C-alpha positions in Angstrom: 12.1 -7.8 -22.9 13.0 -4.4 -24.3 10.9 -2.2 -26.5 13.2 -3.1 -29.4 12.4 -6.8 -28.9 8.7 -6.1 -28.8 9.0 -3.9 -31.9 11.0 -6.5 -33.8 8.5 -9.3 -32.9 5.5 -7.3 -34.0 7.2 -6.4 -37.3 7.9 -10.1 -38.0 4.6 -11.4 -36.8 2.6 -8.9 -38.9 5.1 -9.1 -41.9 5.6 -5.3 -42.0 8.1 -3.6 -44.1 9.9 -0.4 -43.1 7.8 1.8 -45.4 4.6 0.3 -44.0 5.8 1.0 -40.4 6.5 4.6 -41.4 3.0 4.9 -42.9 1.5 3.5 -39.7 3.4 6.1 -37.6 2.2 8.9 -39.9 -1.4 7.9 -39.0 -0.8 9.3 -35.5 1.2 12.3 -36.8 4.6 10.8 -35.7 7.2 11.3 -38.3 10.2 9.0 -38.5 12.6 8.1 -41.4 13.4 4.6 -42.5 17.0 5.0 -41.4 15.9 6.0 -37.9 13.6 3.0 -37.9 16.4 0.7 -39.1 18.5 1.6 -36.0 15.9 0.0 -33.8 16.1 -3.3 -35.6 19.9 -3.6 -35.5 22.0 -5.8 -33.2 22.8 -4.3 -29.9 26.6 -4.4 -30.6 26.2 -2.4 -33.9 27.5 1.2 -33.7 24.2 2.6 -35.2 22.0 0.7 -32.8 19.4 2.9 -31.0 17.1 2.0 -28.1 13.4 2.3 -28.9 11.8 4.7 -26.5 8.4 4.3 -24.9 7.0 7.2 -27.0 7.9 5.5 -30.3 6.5 2.2 -29.3 3.3 3.8 -27.9 2.8 5.8 -31.1 3.4 2.7 -33.2 0.8 0.7 -31.3 -1.7 3.5 -31.5 -1.1 3.8 -35.3 -1.4 0.0 -35.6 -4.8 0.1 -34.0 -5.9 2.8 -36.5 -4.3 0.8 -39.4 -6.1 -2.4 -38.5 -9.4 -1.2 -37.1 -9.8 2.2 -38.8 -11.5 5.2 -37.2 -15.0 5.5 -35.7 -16.2 7.2 -38.9 -14.5 4.7 -41.2 -14.2 1.3 -39.4 -12.3 -1.6 -40.9 -12.3 -5.3 -40.2 -8.8 -6.3 -39.0 -9.0 -9.7 -40.6 -9.6 -8.2 -44.0 -6.7 -5.8 -43.6 -4.3 -8.6 -42.7 -5.5 -10.8 -45.6 -4.9 -8.0 -48.1 -1.3 -8.8 -47.9 -1.1 -11.4 -50.6 0.9 -14.4 -49.8 2.4 -16.3 -52.7 0.2 -19.5 -53.2 2.0 -22.8 -52.7 2.1 -24.9 -55.8 0.9 -28.4 -55.1 2.0 -30.8 -57.7 0.5 -34.3 -58.0 2.7 -37.2 -59.0 1.7 -37.8 -62.7 1.2 -34.2 -63.5 4.6 -33.1 -62.4 6.5 -34.2 -65.6 3.8 -32.8 -67.9 3.9 -29.4 -66.1 7.7 -29.3 -66.3 7.5 -30.2 -70.0 5.1 -27.3 -70.6 7.6 -24.9 -69.0 10.4 -26.2 -71.3 11.1 -23.9 -74.1 11.9 -25.9 -77.2 13.4 -23.0 -79.0 16.4 -23.0 -76.7 19.2 -25.3 -77.7 20.7 -27.6 -75.1 24.0 -26.5 -73.6 27.1 -28.7 -73.9 29.3 -28.6 -70.8 33.1 -29.0 -71.0 33.5 -31.0 -67.8 30.5 -33.3 -68.3 31.4 -37.0 -67.7 30.8 -39.3 -70.6 28.6 -42.2 -69.8 
């Protein structure tokens, strides 16, 4: 497993965007642009693909520790940091309420559309 694979898997597992990864790298004074970062996540056959070196991965992991745990002076709870990323709540619809909820979303001010190719019943 290469450093690129590890980096990709961490990115997906933690649901990190490119700008968040750049911010994590700046926590350990390691500057990298989004375009340089994008080269690590490309396919190996792509002309702009770049191998992720040990130094980049090491600095990312050190920055990730600071991002999740905080510093000695300002400690954080890693669970709370991960939960701050709001996930869209799933809508659970019960059988009888479904039609009434759909009816509430229906805008009566909009006239129904007549389609040319509609089959006549």
